[in-house]
N, C-alpha and C positions, 0 to 999 in steps of 0.2 A: 074679301078672292076666294074663288074657287081654286083647286087643283090639274090642271089640261086633263083631262081625260078622267077626275071620276068620277065615283055613281056606286053612291050609300048602300052597302052590307048591312043585314041588320046583325049580320054576327060580330060586326067588328064595332056597331055600335054597342051590343052589348060589352063588350071586352073592354072596349073602352071605358064604360060605366062600372065596369069590375078593377078595373083594375083604379082610375082617380077615387071607388071607395078602399081604396086597400093604401092608396096613400096614407089620405083624409085619415084612417086611423092608423098609419104605421102600423098594418099588417103585415099575413106571408103571405102569396100569391103565388098556385102552379097554373099557367094555362099552359093549357094547347090552341091551336090554334091551325087547323088545317092548310095548304095550302091556297090559295086566291083571301085568304079570311081580311087581309090587310092586318099581319099583325105589328107592324112597324109604325104605323100611325097609330093602332089605336096603342096603343102605348105613348106613343112623344104628344100624340097630342095630354092626355092629363097631363102628363109630366110637365111638357107648358103649362099650362092652364094651372098645376098646384101651385107651382111658385117652387120657392127655392134651393137647392144645391143638390145637381142629379145625376149621378151616374150608369153613366150606359155603357155595357161591356158586351162587346161582340164575340161568337166564334173566328172570326178570322181579321186580318189585316185590312182584307179586297172590300168586308161587308162595313171595317171600320171608314175606310173611306168613304163607299156609298152611303153609308149611316153621314157622316158630315156633310159630306159635298153636295149629295141631292135631296137624301129625303131629308133631314134637318131646316134649309131651309127653307122647302117651300110646302114643311111647316109650321115656320116660323112666319113666312110669307105669309099664310095663308087665311095665320088668327092674328095677320098684325099686331103684332106683339117682338119689342127690341131682345130679346134674352140672349145673352150673349153663349159662346160657344168655343170649346177646341177642344183639337183633336190629341189623345195622346199615346204618344206609342213607346214600346223599352228602348232600351240606349242601343241598341247593333242597328235601329233605324236611320238614326243619325246621322251626318261624318260629321265621322269628331279630328274636330284643327288641330289637334294638337297627335295625334298619330298618319293624320294624310302628308302634315311637316316630316316627319320623321322616314314617311316613306319616300318622301320626294327627293329627302336626301340621300335614303340608303341606295335606290334604285338600283336596288338586284329587283329583277321581278323573272318567270320562268316566261317567259313570253314577248314576244313586241307586242304581242293585242294587250299583254295586261299593260304594260307602260303608257300603250296609250290612253289605257280605256284609265290608266294611273290621270292623264288630262283630264280628262273629260268631265272627272272629276273633282277635280286642285277647279279647273274651272268653273264646274256647277256652283260651288263653294266660294265662290268669292262674290256669286248674286244671288243667290237663295237664297230668303225670306228666314226660312222651314230649314233650313237642312234634313229634309227626310226623302232619305232615293227613293223611294217610290215616282217621285218626282223625275225623275232622272233615267227615261226607258230606254235614254240610247247605253245602256252598261245593267245587262242583264242582273236579273238582282242575284244567279248564283251564280255569276263571276266573281273566281279567287280574291281578285283584286281588292273584292271588297271589307275580308280580313282585317289587311295592311291601310282604312281608311276608318272604320269605320271602332269601336272602343267596347267592351262586357264589363259589367258589375267586376270584374277579376282585375282588367285591364286599368281601369278609370283611375287619373290621380285627382279626380274629387276638389274637393277646392285651392288645392296646389298644384293645378295643372296654370302651367304660362299662357293658355287661351282658355279661362274659364268662365270672361267675362264674353269672350265673343260666344262660350257654349252653346249651342244648337239645344243640347240636351236645354238645359237651363231653360231657356229661356222655353222650349214645352212647356215645361215643369213650371214655370209661373204666369201665361197664360192660365194650364189647366190652375194652375190656384184658386186666378182672382174669374174666372168666367161660372155661366150659372148653370151649363148642360156641359159633359165634359165624357167625349166617349175613347172608351179605352177598348184593350181583350181581355180575355180571358188569360191570358198566360200576365200581363202585363198586373192583372187586381193580383193573381194568386206570390209573382213575385214580387211586385215594388210595390201594394195594399196590403198584402195579411202579412209577408215576410218584412217588410217594414224596413227592409236594409239599398231601395234607394233613393230616398226623398221621397216619395212621396203619401209620404202617409198619412200626412196633411190634412187630401183628399178626405180618407173615409170619416176622420172623426166631425167632417165639419158639412157632411152630406145629409141629405133628405133623405134621398128616397136612391136606393139602384138600384135598375135594371140590365135581366140575364137576357139576353139575347143569346138562341144556340146555346143553353142551359142544357139542355143534354148530352155536352158535349162537358161541364162544370167538375160530376165529378175523377171521371184520366183526367185530365187536369187541374183539378184540387192535389190526386194522391201524388204525384208526379212534384208538385212544389213541394209537399206537404215531406216528400223523401230528400234521402242525399244520391249526388253526383258524383265520380269523379273521372272523367275523359281524360282519352287521350292525347287527343286531340288537342286538347288543354293542357296538357303535359308539353307536347311538343313547341305548344304555344308560347309557353312559361318556358325552356331553354333559349329561345327562337329572342323572347323580347329582355331576357335577361343577358344575354351575347351584345342585343346591342344598347339598351341601358348603358352598359358597363365605360365601351367608348368612345357613347353620345360624352361619360362625365368626364371621357379623356383617362379610364385606365385602365385598358385593355393587359389582359392576363392569359396564356397559351395554359397557364393551368385551372384559371374561372372557365374558360370556354370550353377546356378539358372536360371539366364535369357538367356542365348544360350541358352537351354533345354529347356522355355513358345518359343522362338524365332522356335525352331525347329515344335516342337507341335503342334505354327497357323498355319507353313509350310506346314503338314500335311495333319490340320483338315480343311485349307482352298481345296486339292485336292476333300476328301472326302464329299463334298462338292455335290461332282459331283459322283454320283452312275455309275458301270456297265459298261461302256467299249471307250475306245478314242475316241472324238467328239470333231471340229469346232462347237465356239459359241460364237452366238452376244454378244454385251456388253448387249445391254438391255433383251435377254435373259438374260445372267445370271444374272442379279443384280435382275431381277427379280423372280430367284428361293430364296428361301425358306433357310436363312443360310450366305447368299453369301455377302453381304454388313455387317453382325457382322463378318463376317471369313478374313473381305480385312481389313478391322478396323483392329482387331488385329494381325495381320502383320505388319500393319504400328505401331504402337501404338509399340511393342516384335520390331520390329527394332531398332526402334527410341532408345528406353530405350538400348542394346545391345550396340547401335553406343555411347552412353552417355559413357559405363562404358570402351568399350575398347579404344574412348580419353581420359581416366583415368589410361588408358595403357598403352598406345601407344608407351611410351618412353624404357618403357624395352628390345622391341626391333622389328628389322625392319618387322616377321611375324607379329608382335602384329599390327603393326604401317598401315600394307596390307590387315588388317584384316577390318581395323578402315576405311583406300577409301574403299576398299569393300562393306563397311553395309551405308556410306553415300553417294557411289557409286548407292546402289540398290536402297535410299532412293529416291533422289533424280529421280532414270524412275519410281520407285512405282509412285509418287507423280504425273513424266509428265502422267504417262497413264490413272490413273482416273484422273486427269482434262483435258485431254484432246478433245477439240473440235475442227468441222468445219471438210466443205467435200473435205479437202484433205488431209484427213488421214479415219482408221477406229482402232477401236478397238474387241477388241474379246480376246476369254478366247479358250485354245487348252490342252486338257485332255486328259494325258496322261496312261496306265496301273496304273503306280505307284506313278505318279507328277504331272504340270499342270500347263500353263504357260501363261504370259500375255500381251496382244502384242499390240502395236498400230502403224500400218502401209500403208506405201503414197500407196495411190488407182495406180499412176504410178509413177513407176520410172524413169522416161525420164528424167526430169528437172535436177535429179541431178547425174543421168549416163553422160547425158550433159556434164555437167558441168567440169566434170572429163575429159572429151577427149578435153576439147577447153585451159588445161594450156600450151602445150607445139605442137608445132607439130610432127606428128611422121603419122605412119601410124597402120588405121585399120582393119583388117580383122576376119569376120566373117565366117565361116561357118559349116555344120551341113547336116544332111541327109533328114532332115526334119523344112526349109523357110518358106517353099514358101505352097500358097492353090492356086498346079495348076503353074503357073507363076506369082505370086502377091506375091509382098514383101509385102504389105501397112499394113500387121494386125504387123507381125514382129521388121517392122522399127519404125512405129510409136509407139511400147510398150520403146522402145530406145531409143528413142528421136532423130533418124536418117538419116530422113526422106531424107536426100541431096545420102547417100550412094551411087553407083553403084551396080546394085545387075545382077550375072548369076546363070542361070543354066545349068544341067549341066545333061543328064538321067543317069542312073546305065546302061554300056554296057555289064551287061549280059540279056539273051537272053527271054525273060518275057515268051512270046507266047505259049513261045516254051516249058519251062522247069516250069513252073505253071499255075494253072488254078485258078481263084475269082468264089464259089458254095457262094448266098445266098439263104437257106430252104423253100423250101413253106409256109404255112398251119405254121406258128408262130401264136401266138395271135399279133393282129395289133398296140396292146400300149405295150412298155418295161415296163412297172414298174406293167402288170399284175401277182399277184403274182403264175400265175402257166406258166410264160416265161421264169424258170428259169428250169424247169419240163419238156417247150416244146422243149429246146435247146441242153438239154440234150438229148431226144427222138433222136431229129433229128444228132445228134454227132454222137450215140452208131454203123448207119450203115457207118459209115464212118471212122468210127476207124476202125470196119470190115475191110474194101477196105486196108487201110493204114499201118493193125497187126500193132496199137499205132502208138509210134511213130508221139506223137502229143503234140505240147502245145495249151493248154484251157486259153483263159484272158477275164478275167471279170473285172469291172468296179466295184465290189464291195470287199469289203473282206465277205460278205452276202451271198451272191450270191454264193461264189468259196465257202463256208462250206454247202451249199445246193448241191452244184453238186456234191461234195464230196461224202453230205451222198447216194445220187442219183447215181451215179458211182459205189460206192467199191464192191456190190458184183455181178454187170451189164459186169465186163470188166476182160479177164483171161489176162489184161499187167497190169507188174508195174504199182502203182498207186500211188504218188507222189503229196502231196502239200504243197505248199507253209506254212512258219508255223511251218513245223516238225523237220526243221533242218536251218542251215544257207542260200544262198542261192546260194553260190558255191560247198556248200556241196549236194544240188539239184540237179547243174547244172551236180557233176561232176556223180551221181548213174547214173542221164540221160542217159549224153554219152554212160558209163556204159553199162549202161543193152540193150543197143540199138534199146530197144522194149515199150520206157516206156510210161505214159502220164502224163503228170504234167499239174498242176492245179496251178495259179499265177495268182499273181494283179497287182498292180502297180507295184513295181522291176523289176518285167517281160517282161515289157512291154519297155525296151528300155534298149540297154548297154548290153544285152546275143545276145552272140555267136556262136550258134552250127550248125558248119558244118556235111555235108554227111549225107548217109540214115537214120543216128537215128531220127532227125526231117523232118517228110513232113506233117505236116497237120499243119496251128494256125487257130487257132479258135476264135475268138473274138464274147461278146456273146449281146453283145449293142456298140453303136457309145458314147467316150468316151465324152457326156457332162455332164463339171464338178452341182457335185450339187447343183441345186441352191439357198438350204436351207444352202452351204457357205458362210460365216459372209464377209471375201473377195469377191466371186464371186457374195455376192446380194446388198451391198455395190457398187462395181465399171459398175452394171448392174443398178443402180438407179444415180449414177452423169451420164451413158452415156445417157441417158433418159433424165434427166432433161437441158443437157445439149443439144437435140432434134435426139439427133447420134439415132443406132439402136443397140438393145445390140446386139438382135444374130450373125446380122451377119456383126456387125463390131468386135464381140469378143469372143460371147461361138462359133459362125461356126468354127472363124478359131481356131479354141482351140485345136476344136474337130476335126477337121482335121490331124491337125498336131502331134495331140497325136495318132489317128489311127496309120498313116501313117510310128509312130515308130511300133507299135501293128506288123502292119502286115511286116516292116522287118525284124521281126524277121526270118521270111519264107527261103527268096532266099539268100545266105550267099558265094556263092562261084558259076563261071563257071558250077559247073557239079553237082550243085546242081537239085533237082525239090520239085514241091509238091503244098500242095491244101490248099489256101488264106480261111476259110468257116468265110463270117459274118454275121450272123446273124440277123440282125437288122434290121426287113421287112421293115422301112424307110428310106433304102438306094435303097425302088423305089414307095414308097404309098406318098411320098413328095419332091416339087419340087425343096428341094436343091441335094439329094438322090444323081443326074445326074453328079454336082458339083464335090459330095467325092467320087463318083466312078471312075471319071475323073482326080482327083488328085494322084488320086494310079495309081501302074505302069501298062504300058500297057498291061493287064493280057486277055485271054479268058474270056468271064466271063456265065456265066448259073446259072441256078435253079432247073436244072436235077440230079435227083441221080448217075441216068444214067449214063453220063457224067464223074461224080463224079471213080465212081467205072471203068467205061474206062480208064480214065486215070492210076490208080493203076496198072490195069490190060500191063498195054504199058508197067509203068516199073517193069514187074517182064522179060516181054522178052525182 
């Protein structure tokens, strides 16, 4: 049987053969495959033909669902194989029957809408086989009620849970244990397999092959999970759960409630030290902020007080015992973060709209990642559309400690010289940090939008630039204008596709994992090269460490990271062999700096121009 619409591509066949050889030799292979290569089939076919237990880890839950529900069944049917498959997500993606029951008994919600949504979740849980919240589209993914209907590692009761036998998470894990191909995501791989704290550790020793799709995200995800974090929201939830569990055990106490309330207030006060919008702040800068040290002391003191009170009550119920464990773990982690020193880690604070997180993060995840790879012989496959700078994989391999991996690149089969044009406008401020840079970008964008009839993504490196661009554009174009932050990403993309001539302004989350095919997207504009902000605390610490070791932070880290991110953004333009469009890169450093030539060479082979007339002629030809 042949998959409908399939057409042979030499790049895909060569990639599949290389992956099959790596699997058979339990080798290590890093593959960059350009858009349209068909990399999903190129790794699934050899993985299924080779047999044995296979773990496929993807970048996002959306890709997980697509892989498990569409791609795997198609390949399995085409090969006439009976390979068993399973989808496994992190615990928070499944309805927790125990917490759902508790929430229904408590019946205290911020709005009638939350109460109605809880009833929808209850009805779903009674009939669903998977309990996967992605199957309940009627309740938005970001609805607050989900936190009452799902569990986390901290608040799960494990085998002591009265609903353990019917637990959706345990059912998914049992399916994964029995399946020959298991589809997970990177967060689950690191949280559950590497850290071995979620009962999924049995998967890795039993498997013959691990395949990472969207592997360019691995190093950042690994860094997150190899560190430690305490969140103000986590402490607020602990306070709430402790009060609920004591009441459920029949031991309500005003004194205990007061202790829990004091911890909740201390956690909220810690967030209030940092006004305004979100930020990432170095630990030294946070400590210099008035009130931070005192607020941190208050959190530690009140967490310890609640832990002591829980110790007196823990025997009443498994729920209270779980709260005691959570309090103790949070206390230990908080102490570790406050006391952490040394050049191998960096401490920092991340501020969100209504919460705050304290982090200690390894400067490099390479040693920890490599350690996980050496415990048992198996094949390791890493693939993405963006792993190399040119054809150089040094940066990617060094980040993960896999320097000995074989690396291969296959370019996109699309005819970029015919299908696309790279345009870098003239007369922009030489310094992209100039306050007038974003207005100049918009002035350069307007004639392009007129030529294309809208149908554009305008991608920005900061939310501040996005908001400024929105102000400058909203009264000057006749096309529908959509902006990140005015709806979920999926909602905005659906509107963009349906409208057909819209202009969408996006920041980080629209640079990758977005697929719009056809004429609805004919322009991708990127305001500037996506260098990470130098005041980012993790980046600043890495730069200092590289410099102290005699390295060149810009060439070894900052430039490769920017190139890979730029390739992701540029990759939104041509998604199909019939797509045509213009990539507009507004950063003058592409021509004014020595490294600009190397950056342009890392992009697909497009015709390049600095003349608006060439853009207008390109779109005029599209109309004929």
